[in-house]
NUMISE-948986 format. One record per residue: x, y, z of N, C-alpha, C in turn; residue number from 1; residue in three letters. Coordinates in nm, 2 decimals, decimal comma, padded with zeros to 4 digits. Atoms other than C-alpha are relative to their C-alpha. Example, Ala and Ser with C-alpha at 12.3 -4.5 7.8 and 13.67 -1.06 7.14 Angstrom:
<recs>
> 00,09:-00,12:00,00:01,23:-00,45:00,78:00,09:00,12:00,00:1:ALA
> -00,09:-00,11:00,00:01,37:-00,11:00,71:-00,08:00,11:00,08:2:SER
</recs>
This chain:
<recs>
> 00,02:-00,14:00,02:01,15:-09,43:09,33:-00,14:00,03:-00,06:1:MET
> 00,13:-00,04:00,05:00,82:-09,25:09,26:00,03:00,09:-00,13:2:ARG
> -00,01:-00,07:00,13:00,77:-09,11:08,91:-00,08:00,13:00,02:3:ARG
> 00,07:-00,13:00,00:00,68:-08,73:08,90:-00,08:00,02:-00,12:4:GLN
> 00,09:-00,03:00,11:00,39:-08,62:08,69:00,00:00,15:-00,02:5:ARG
> 00,01:-00,14:00,03:00,38:-08,28:08,51:-00,04:00,02:-00,14:6:ALA
> 00,03:-00,03:00,14:00,28:-08,11:08,19:00,12:00,03:-00,08:7:PHE
> -00,11:-00,03:00,09:00,51:-08,09:07,90:-00,01:00,14:-00,05:8:THR
> 00,00:-00,14:00,06:00,60:-07,76:07,74:-00,10:00,00:-00,12:9:LEU
> 00,09:00,01:00,11:00,41:-07,87:07,43:-00,15:00,01:00,05:10:ILE
> 00,14:00,00:-00,05:00,09:-07,94:07,63:-00,04:00,14:00,05:11:GLU
> 00,03:-00,13:-00,05:00,11:-07,60:07,80:-00,01:00,10:-00,11:12:LEU
> 00,01:-00,09:00,11:00,16:-07,42:07,47:-00,13:-00,02:-00,08:13:MET
> 00,13:00,03:00,07:-00,15:-07,60:07,32:-00,11:00,07:00,09:14:VAL
> 00,11:-00,06:-00,08:-00,36:-07,48:07,62:00,00:00,15:-00,01:15:VAL
> -00,01:-00,14:00,02:-00,23:-07,13:07,59:-00,06:00,05:-00,13:16:VAL
> 00,05:-00,03:00,13:-00,31:-07,13:07,22:-00,15:-00,01:-00,01:17:ALA
> 00,14:00,02:00,00:-00,66:-07,26:07,28:-00,07:00,11:00,08:18:LEU
> 00,06:-00,11:-00,08:-00,73:-07,00:07,55:00,00:00,13:-00,09:19:VAL
> -00,01:-00,12:00,08:-00,61:-06,72:07,31:-00,10:00,00:-00,11:20:ALA
> 00,10:00,01:00,11:-00,84:-06,85:07,03:-00,14:00,03:00,06:21:ILE
> 00,13:-00,02:-00,07:-01,14:-06,86:07,27:-00,02:00,15:00,03:22:VAL
> 00,01:-00,14:-00,04:-01,06:-06,50:07,39:-00,02:00,08:-00,13:23:LEU
> 00,02:-00,08:00,12:-01,03:-06,37:07,03:-00,14:-00,02:-00,05:24:MET
> 00,14:00,02:00,04:-01,37:-06,52:06,95:-00,10:00,07:00,09:25:ILE
> 00,09:-00,05:-00,10:-01,54:-06,40:07,27:00,01:00,15:00,01:26:ALA
> -00,02:-00,14:-00,02:-01,39:-06,05:07,28:-00,10:00,10:-00,07:27:ALA
> 00,10:-00,09:00,07:-01,61:-05,88:07,01:-00,14:-00,01:00,06:28:PRO
> 00,13:00,01:-00,05:-01,93:-06,02:07,15:-00,01:00,05:00,14:29:SER
> 00,00:-00,06:-00,14:-01,83:-05,92:07,51:00,00:00,15:-00,01:30:PHE
> 00,00:-00,15:00,02:-01,76:-05,56:07,38:-00,14:00,04:-00,04:31:ARG
> 00,14:-00,03:00,03:-02,11:-05,56:07,22:-00,09:-00,01:00,12:32:ASP
> 00,08:00,01:-00,12:-02,26:-05,68:07,54:00,02:00,12:00,09:33:PHE
> -00,03:-00,12:-00,08:-02,09:-05,40:07,73:-00,07:00,12:-00,06:34:ILE
> 00,06:-00,12:00,06:-02,21:-05,14:07,48:-00,15:00,00:00,01:35:LEU
> 00,14:00,01:-00,02:-02,57:-05,27:07,49:-00,04:00,03:00,14:36:LEU
> 00,03:-00,03:-00,14:-02,57:-05,26:07,87:00,01:00,15:00,03:37:GLN
> -00,02:-00,14:-00,02:-02,43:-04,91:07,86:-00,12:00,08:-00,06:38:ARG
> 00,12:-00,07:00,07:-02,71:-04,80:07,61:-00,12:-00,02:00,09:39:LEU
> 00,12:00,02:-00,08:-02,98:-04,95:07,83:00,01:00,08:00,13:40:LYS
> -00,02:-00,08:-00,12:-02,83:-04,79:08,14:-00,02:00,15:-00,02:41:SER
> 00,01:-00,15:00,03:-02,81:-04,44:07,99:-00,15:00,03:-00,03:42:ILE
> 00,14:-00,02:00,03:-03,16:-04,48:07,85:-00,09:00,00:00,13:43:ASN
> 00,08:00,01:-00,13:-03,30:-04,59:08,19:00,03:00,13:00,09:44:ALA
> -00,03:-00,12:-00,07:-03,12:-04,29:08,35:-00,08:00,12:-00,05:45:GLN
> 00,08:-00,10:00,06:-03,29:-04,06:08,10:-00,14:00,00:00,04:46:LEU
> 00,14:00,02:-00,04:-03,63:-04,20:08,18:-00,02:00,04:00,14:47:VAL
> 00,01:-00,03:-00,14:-03,57:-04,17:08,55:00,01:00,15:00,02:48:THR
> -00,02:-00,14:-00,01:-03,45:-03,81:08,51:-00,13:00,08:-00,05:49:ASP
> 00,12:-00,06:00,05:-03,76:-03,72:08,30:-00,11:-00,01:00,10:50:LEU
> 00,10:00,02:-00,10:-03,99:-03,87:08,57:00,03:00,09:00,12:51:GLN
> -00,04:-00,08:-00,11:-03,79:-03,68:08,83:-00,03:00,15:-00,03:52:PHE
> 00,03:-00,14:00,04:-03,82:-03,35:08,64:-00,15:00,03:00,01:53:ALA
> 00,15:-00,02:-00,01:-04,20:-03,39:08,62:-00,04:00,01:00,14:54:ARG
> 00,04:-00,01:-00,14:-04,23:-03,45:08,99:00,06:00,12:00,07:55:SER
> -00,05:-00,12:-00,05:-04,00:-03,16:09,07:-00,07:00,12:-00,04:56:GLU
> 00,08:-00,12:00,05:-04,21:-02,92:08,86:-00,12:00,01:00,10:57:ALA
> 00,12:-00,01:-00,09:-04,51:-03,01:09,08:00,05:00,04:00,14:58:VAL
> -00,05:-00,03:-00,14:-04,30:-03,00:09,41:00,04:00,14:00,01:59:ALA
> -00,05:-00,13:-00,01:-04,15:-02,67:09,33:-00,10:00,11:-00,05:60:ARG
> 00,10:-00,08:00,05:-04,46:-02,53:09,17:00,05:00,11:-00,10:61:ASN
> -00,06:-00,08:00,11:-04,26:-02,39:08,87:00,02:-00,09:-00,12:62:THR
> -00,03:00,08:00,12:-04,19:-02,49:08,51:00,14:-00,06:00,02:63:LEU
> -00,13:00,07:-00,01:-03,91:-02,75:08,51:00,04:-00,02:-00,15:64:MET
> -00,04:00,00:00,14:-03,72:-02,71:08,18:00,10:-00,12:-00,02:65:ARG
> -00,09:00,10:00,04:-03,54:-02,99:08,00:00,06:00,04:-00,13:66:VAL
> -00,06:-00,05:00,13:-03,28:-02,90:07,74:00,11:-00,10:-00,04:67:GLN
> -00,09:00,09:00,05:-03,07:-03,12:07,52:00,10:00,07:-00,09:68:PHE
> -00,10:-00,06:00,09:-02,74:-03,02:07,35:00,10:-00,10:-00,04:69:ARG
> -00,10:00,09:00,05:-02,45:-03,18:07,17:00,11:00,08:-00,07:70:ALA
> -00,11:-00,05:00,08:-02,11:-03,10:07,03:00,09:-00,12:-00,05:71:ASN
> -00,08:00,11:00,06:-01,82:-03,31:06,88:00,05:-00,10:00,11:72:ASP
> -00,05:00,08:-00,10:-01,72:-03,45:07,22:-00,10:-00,05:00,10:73:SER
> 00,09:00,04:-00,10:-02,03:-03,49:07,43:-00,14:00,03:-00,04:74:VAL
> 00,14:-00,03:00,00:-02,41:-03,51:07,43:-00,05:00,01:00,14:75:THR
> 00,03:-00,03:-00,14:-02,59:-03,38:07,73:-00,14:00,05:00,01:76:CYS
> 00,13:-00,07:-00,03:-02,91:-03,26:07,89:00,00:00,06:00,14:77:TYR
> 00,01:-00,07:-00,13:-03,00:-03,03:08,18:-00,14:00,01:00,04:78:SER
> 00,13:-00,03:-00,06:-03,30:-03,01:08,41:00,02:00,12:00,09:79:LEU
> -00,02:-00,12:-00,08:-03,34:-02,66:08,55:-00,14:00,08:00,01:80:PHE
> 00,12:-00,09:-00,01:-03,60:-02,40:08,67:00,05:00,14:-00,04:81:THR
> -00,03:-00,13:00,04:-03,61:-02,05:08,55:-00,12:00,09:00,02:82:ALA
> 00,12:-00,09:-00,01:-03,84:-01,75:08,63:-00,06:00,03:-00,14:83:PRO
> 00,06:-00,03:00,12:-04,09:-01,66:08,37:00,06:00,13:-00,05:84:ALA
> -00,07:-00,12:00,06:-03,91:-01,42:08,14:-00,07:00,03:-00,13:85:ALA
> 00,07:-00,04:00,12:-04,06:-01,22:07,85:00,05:-00,07:-00,12:86:PRO
> -00,05:00,06:00,12:-03,83:-01,38:07,60:00,03:-00,15:00,02:87:ASP
> -00,02:00,14:-00,03:-03,79:-01,72:07,77:00,14:-00,05:-00,04:88:ASN
> -00,13:00,04:00,05:-03,42:-01,73:07,67:00,09:-00,04:00,12:89:LYS
> -00,09:00,04:-00,11:-03,29:-01,82:08,02:00,03:-00,15:-00,02:90:ILE
> -00,04:00,14:00,02:-03,10:-02,15:07,98:00,11:-00,04:00,09:91:VAL
> -00,12:00,06:-00,06:-02,85:-02,38:08,15:00,06:-00,08:-00,12:92:CYS
> -00,07:00,07:00,11:-02,59:-02,50:07,90:00,08:-00,12:00,06:93:ASP
> -00,06:00,12:-00,05:-02,51:-02,86:07,98:00,14:-00,02:-00,06:94:CYS
> -00,13:00,02:00,07:-02,21:-02,84:07,74:00,12:00,06:00,09:95:LEU
> -00,10:-00,06:-00,09:-02,03:-02,63:08,01:00,02:-00,09:00,13:96:LEU
> -00,02:00,09:-00,11:-02,07:-02,92:08,26:-00,10:00,04:00,11:97:GLY
> 00,09:-00,03:-00,12:-02,26:-02,94:08,59:00,06:00,10:00,09:98:ALA
> -00,05:-00,09:-00,10:-02,23:-02,68:08,85:00,00:00,15:-00,04:99:GLY
> 00,00:-00,15:00,02:-02,15:-02,31:08,86:00,04:00,04:-00,14:100:GLY
> -00,04:-00,06:00,13:-02,13:-02,10:08,55:-00,07:-00,06:-00,12:101:GLY
> 00,07:00,05:00,12:-02,35:-02,32:08,33:-00,14:00,05:-00,02:102:SER
> 00,14:-00,05:00,01:-02,68:-02,14:08,39:00,00:00,15:00,00:103:CYS
> 00,02:-00,14:00,00:-02,79:-01,79:08,31:-00,05:00,05:00,14:104:ASP
> 00,04:-00,05:-00,12:-02,87:-01,56:08,60:-00,15:-00,02:00,02:105:ALA
> 00,14:00,03:-00,03:-03,20:-01,66:08,76:-00,04:-00,14:-00,02:106:GLY
> 00,03:00,14:00,02:-03,19:-02,02:08,65:00,06:-00,08:00,11:107:ALA
> -00,05:00,09:-00,10:-03,15:-02,30:08,90:00,02:-00,14:-00,06:108:THR
> -00,03:00,13:00,05:-02,98:-02,61:08,78:-00,04:-00,11:00,10:109:GLU
> 00,04:00,11:-00,09:-03,13:-02,93:08,92:00,08:-00,12:-00,03:110:VAL
> -00,08:00,11:00,04:-02,94:-03,19:08,73:00,05:00,02:-00,14:111:ARG
> -00,06:00,00:00,14:-02,70:-03,21:08,43:00,07:-00,13:-00,02:112:THR
> -00,06:00,13:00,03:-02,60:-03,53:08,27:00,08:00,01:-00,13:113:VAL
> -00,09:-00,01:00,11:-02,30:-03,55:08,03:00,02:-00,14:-00,05:114:LEU
> -00,03:00,13:00,05:-02,25:-03,85:07,80:00,11:00,02:-00,10:115:VAL
> -00,11:-00,02:00,09:-01,90:-03,84:07,65:-00,01:-00,09:-00,13:116:PRO
> 00,01:00,08:00,12:-01,87:-03,96:07,29:00,09:-00,13:00,01:117:ARG
> -00,08:00,12:-00,03:-01,60:-04,21:07,42:-00,08:-00,12:00,05:118:GLY
> 00,08:00,11:-00,05:-01,88:-04,41:07,57:-00,08:-00,07:-00,12:119:LEU
> 00,06:00,06:00,12:-02,01:-04,48:07,21:-00,15:00,01:00,00:120:SER
> 00,15:-00,02:00,00:-02,37:-04,38:07,31:-00,03:00,15:-00,01:121:VAL
> 00,05:-00,14:00,02:-02,55:-04,06:07,21:-00,14:00,02:00,05:122:ARG
> 00,13:-00,04:-00,04:-02,85:-03,89:07,36:-00,04:00,12:-00,07:123:VAL
> 00,03:-00,11:00,09:-03,01:-03,67:07,10:-00,15:00,01:-00,03:124:LEU
> 00,13:-00,01:00,06:-03,34:-03,53:06,99:00,01:-00,01:-00,15:125:THR
> 00,00:00,01:00,14:-03,42:-03,62:06,63:-00,01:00,14:-00,06:126:PRO
> -00,01:-00,13:00,07:-03,37:-03,33:06,38:-00,14:00,07:-00,01:127:PRO
> 00,13:-00,07:00,01:-03,74:-03,27:06,35:-00,06:00,04:00,13:128:TYR
> 00,05:-00,04:-00,13:-03,79:-03,22:06,72:00,06:00,13:00,06:129:GLU
> -00,05:-00,12:-00,08:-03,74:-02,92:06,95:00,12:-00,05:00,08:130:LEU
> -00,11:00,04:-00,08:-03,42:-02,92:07,16:-00,03:00,01:00,15:131:GLY
> 00,04:-00,02:-00,14:-03,61:-02,84:07,48:-00,15:00,00:00,02:132:SER
> 00,14:-00,01:-00,04:-03,94:-02,85:07,66:-00,01:00,02:00,15:133:PHE
> 00,01:-00,02:-00,14:-04,08:-02,78:08,00:-00,12:-00,08:00,06:134:ALA
> 00,11:00,07:-00,07:-04,30:-02,97:08,25:-00,08:00,11:00,07:135:TYR
> 00,10:-00,09:-00,06:-04,61:-02,77:08,36:-00,02:-00,05:00,15:136:ASP
> 00,01:00,04:-00,14:-04,63:-02,77:08,75:-00,15:-00,03:00,03:137:PRO
> 00,15:00,02:-00,03:-05,02:-02,77:08,74:-00,05:-00,13:-00,05:138:VAL
> 00,05:00,11:00,07:-05,09:-03,04:08,49:00,10:-00,12:00,00:139:THR
> -00,10:00,10:00,01:-04,76:-03,23:08,49:00,03:-00,03:-00,15:140:GLY
> -00,02:00,01:00,14:-04,79:-03,21:08,11:00,12:00,07:-00,06:141:GLY
> -00,12:-00,06:00,06:-04,52:-03,09:07,87:-00,05:00,12:-00,09:142:ILE
> 00,03:-00,13:00,07:-04,51:-02,74:07,71:00,13:00,03:-00,08:143:LYS
> -00,12:-00,05:00,08:-04,29:-02,59:07,44:00,06:00,12:00,07:144:SER
> -00,06:-00,12:-00,06:-04,05:-02,32:07,53:00,04:00,09:-00,13:145:ILE
> -00,02:-00,09:00,12:-04,09:-02,07:07,23:00,07:00,12:00,05:146:PRO
> -00,07:-00,13:-00,03:-03,88:-01,76:07,21:-00,08:00,12:-00,04:147:PHE
> 00,07:-00,12:00,05:-04,15:-01,54:07,07:-00,15:00,00:00,04:148:ASP
> 00,14:00,00:-00,05:-04,48:-01,64:07,23:-00,02:-00,08:00,12:149:SER
> 00,01:00,08:-00,12:-04,62:-01,79:07,55:00,00:-00,15:-00,03:150:PRO
> -00,01:00,14:00,01:-04,57:-02,16:07,61:-00,13:-00,06:-00,04:151:SER
> 00,12:00,07:00,04:-04,82:-02,39:07,45:00,02:-00,15:00,02:152:VAL
> -00,01:00,15:-00,02:-04,89:-02,76:07,52:00,05:-00,06:-00,13:153:PRO
> -00,04:00,08:00,11:-04,72:-03,00:07,28:-00,04:-00,14:00,01:154:ILE
> 00,05:00,14:-00,01:-04,83:-03,35:07,19:00,10:-00,10:00,05:155:ASN
> -00,10:00,10:-00,04:-04,50:-03,53:07,25:00,14:00,06:-00,02:156:ARG
> -00,14:-00,03:00,01:-04,13:-03,50:07,28:00,08:-00,13:-00,01:157:PHE
> -00,07:00,13:00,03:-03,89:-03,76:07,14:00,15:00,02:00,02:158:VAL
> -00,15:00,00:-00,02:-03,53:-03,84:07,25:00,05:-00,14:-00,04:159:VAL
> -00,06:00,13:00,04:-03,32:-04,11:07,09:00,13:-00,02:00,08:160:ASP
> -00,12:00,05:-00,07:-03,05:-04,30:07,29:00,06:-00,11:-00,10:161:THR
> -00,05:00,09:00,10:-02,83:-04,48:07,03:00,15:-00,02:00,00:162:SER
> -00,14:00,03:00,03:-02,51:-04,65:06,95:00,01:00,02:-00,16:163:ILE
> 00,01:-00,01:00,14:-02,60:-04,68:06,58:-00,15:-00,02:-00,04:164:ASP
> 00,14:00,02:00,04:-02,92:-04,72:06,37:-00,06:-00,13:00,04:165:ALA
> 00,05:00,13:-00,04:-02,95:-05,08:06,46:-00,02:-00,02:00,15:166:ALA
> 00,01:00,01:-00,14:-02,90:-05,03:06,83:-00,04:00,14:00,05:167:ARG
> 00,06:-00,13:-00,03:-03,13:-04,74:06,92:-00,13:-00,02:00,08:168:ASN
> 00,12:-00,01:-00,08:-03,39:-04,68:07,19:-00,06:00,14:00,00:169:LEU
> 00,06:-00,13:00,00:-03,64:-04,40:07,18:-00,09:00,02:00,12:170:ARG
> 00,08:-00,04:-00,11:-03,80:-04,22:07,47:-00,10:00,10:-00,05:171:VAL
> 00,10:-00,09:00,05:-04,13:-04,06:07,39:-00,07:00,05:00,13:172:VAL
> 00,07:-00,06:-00,12:-04,27:-03,82:07,65:-00,13:00,05:-00,06:173:VAL
> 00,14:-00,04:00,05:-04,65:-03,79:07,59:-00,04:00,13:00,05:174:ASN
> 00,05:-00,13:-00,04:-04,86:-03,48:07,63:-00,02:00,01:00,15:175:ARG
> 00,02:00,00:-00,14:-04,93:-03,58:07,99:00,13:00,00:00,08:176:ALA
> -00,13:-00,01:-00,06:-04,56:-03,58:08,06:00,06:-00,14:00,04:177:GLY
> -00,05:00,14:-00,04:-04,51:-03,96:08,10:00,09:-00,05:-00,11:178:ARG
> -00,09:00,06:00,10:-04,21:-04,11:07,93:-00,02:-00,15:-00,02:179:PRO
> 00,01:00,15:00,03:-04,22:-04,45:07,75:00,11:-00,03:-00,09:180:SER
> -00,11:00,04:00,08:-03,95:-04,65:07,58:-00,05:-00,09:-00,12:181:VAL
> 00,03:00,08:00,11:-03,98:-04,80:07,23:00,12:-00,01:-00,09:182:CYS
> -00,11:00,00:00,10:-03,76:-04,90:06,94:-00,05:00,05:-00,13:183:LYS
> 00,04:-00,06:00,13:-03,77:-04,70:06,62:00,02:-00,11:-00,11:184:PRO
> -00,01:00,09:00,11:-03,79:-04,87:06,28:00,15:-00,02:-00,03:185:THR
> -00,13:00,03:00,03:-03,47:-05,05:06,20:00,09:-00,04:00,12:186:GLY
> -00,08:00,03:-00,12:-03,36:-05,10:06,56:-00,02:-00,15:00,03:187:SER
> 00,00:00,14:-00,04:-03,28:-05,45:06,68:-00,01:-00,02:00,15:188:THR
> 00,01:00,00:-00,15:-03,33:-05,37:07,05:-00,12:-00,08:00,04:189:MET
> 00,12:00,07:-00,05:-03,57:-05,57:07,26:-00,09:00,10:00,07:190:SER
> 00,10:-00,09:-00,06:-03,85:-05,32:07,32:-00,11:00,00:-00,10:191:ALA
> 00,12:-00,01:00,09:-04,19:-05,25:07,18:00,03:00,10:-00,11:192:GLU
> -00,03:-00,08:00,12:-04,19:-05,10:06,83:-00,07:00,14:00,02:193:ALA
> 00,06:-00,13:-00,01:-04,26:-04,73:06,82:-00,12:00,01:-00,10:194:CYS
> 00,12:-00,02:00,09:-04,60:-04,63:06,67:00,04:00,09:-00,12:195:PRO
</recs>
């Protein structure tokens, strides 16, 4: 008679226990890995959208506006065109979502991006920055959108994409309208330090 070989119940329980221990150790680092990839992806999308807005301003020969908003459940931004208005108050409200009904009459939504808080990533302008700017179709540079005087060139516009203070990437749009990515003070991300 041939003797059959198999695992004993104790051997199987040891293997299952070891697998469970390895998963418990690896799960937090895997979650962090997913969050970091999500942060990098959303930041890359923002940079691409800003470059797109700049090229659309030139292609459409009109100011391309970029506006950032946030509430308790979502952070968002919209790219849109609007005719020159005396008070410059024409907006697209990204908090209402993409599509119909989110823009004032006369505004044309080009793109709206919503980042739900459930993703653990926020896209916000720092408190000291404006919440919006426009790309000039002639120069490709950035301009402010004041509500009481004509648009004037601004030196830079800053947008932070962050999970927390240690995991933060900053997009700086320079006066010429070109975005660049850096890490602010205290961030542990792999990017060039912000000046």
